[in-house]
N, C-alpha and C positions, 0 to 999 in steps of 0.2 A: 504494500500500500504506500503510495506516495504521500509525502507530507502535504498538508493543506496549502501552504504557501507556494508550492511548486506546481500546482495544478492550475492551468489556465481556465478562464471562464468557458472557453470553447470546449475544453475537455470535460469540464463539469457538466455542461449541457449534453454532450454526447453520452456520458455515463448515465445521466438521468433519463435520457431518451431510451437508452438500451434497457434500463430497468422497467420503464413504462411499457416498452414494447413487449417484454415478457409478461407483464400484468395483463395487457390486452390480448396477447396471443393465447395465454393459458386460461383466460377468463376467471382469474382469481377473485375471491371475495375481498372487499375492502379490509376486513379484519385480518385475513391471511396475509395480505400485502403489507399492512402496517406491522404485523409480527415479523415478516421478512426484513423490513427496514430496521426494526429494533435489533434484530440479530446481526445485520450487516453493518450497522453503524460502527465506524472505526476499523472495519476490515476492508471491504471493497468499496464502501461509500464513506465520505466524510460527513461530519455532522450537518454542515450547511446543506448538502444534497438531501440528506434524510429529512431535514426540516421542510425543505421546499416540496419534496415528494409527498410528505404527509399532508401539507396544505393543499396540494393538487387533488389528493384523494378526498379531503374534506370538501372541496369545491367542485368535485368531479361532475355532478349532475348539472350545476349551473354553467360550468365551462362547456359541457357537451351541448346544452341548450343554446348557448351563445354561438357555438360553432355551427349547429344545425340551422340557426336563423340566417347564417351567412354563407351556407353552401348553395350551390346552384339548385334550382327548383328540381325536385325529384331525387336529390341526393340526401343521404342520411349518414351521420357519423358511424353508425353500426355497420354500414356497408363498405366503409373505407378499410383498407388493409391495416392490420395492427401497427405497422411501422408508421403509416400516415397518421393514425390516431394518436400515437405516442408523440410524434413531432408536433402535431397541431395543438394537443392539449397542453404541452409544455410551453409552447410559444404564447398561446392565448392566456395561460396563467400569468406569464411574465408581463404581457402587455397590460393586463387588467390589474394585477396585484403587486407590481413592483415599480420602482422609480427608474429602472434602467431605461435609457433612451430607446424609444420604440423603433427607430430606424436601425439601431444596432441589433435589437431582437430579431427584426424581420430579416435583415441581411444574414445574420448567423443562421437563422432557420433555413433560409434558401440554400446556403452553403451545405448545411447538414442534409437537407433534402436531396440535393444533387448527388451527394456521396452515398446515400442509403436507399433512395427510391429509384425505380426505373423511369426511363424516358422523361416525360414532361410533367411529372407530378409536381415539381416545384412551381409550375405556372399556376395551377389552381390553389395550391397552398398559399402562394403569394397573394392571390386574389382574395382569399378568405381573410388573411391577416390584414390586408389593406382595408377591407370593409370594416373589420372590427376596430382597427386603429382610428377610423374617422369619427 
């Protein structure tokens, strides 16, 4: 485990996205996920990441509702790939609940999407985030 001060914000986001991806892929309960976070804190996740992930789960339904309101007509969060769900929910949490510059969040999200999602997924993720950011 790297020390907290040696992990860049980009790598923190990737780590959180990967954990959220597992959560959505496996369809874990919120309780099981929070237990996992408790067990992993200080091992594969730093405290800051665990705190953010816990908050994301606390706001999960509100975040998903906001995402659904900003998806194209006929699209639904549940129909997205788990990796896209993880990327979107993390970014939307950061846009709504943190003081981080929104342009930085969106740019970082697009970079991560291009690395982890196929083809042009970054285009519609960017579109959703732009709508939410307005």
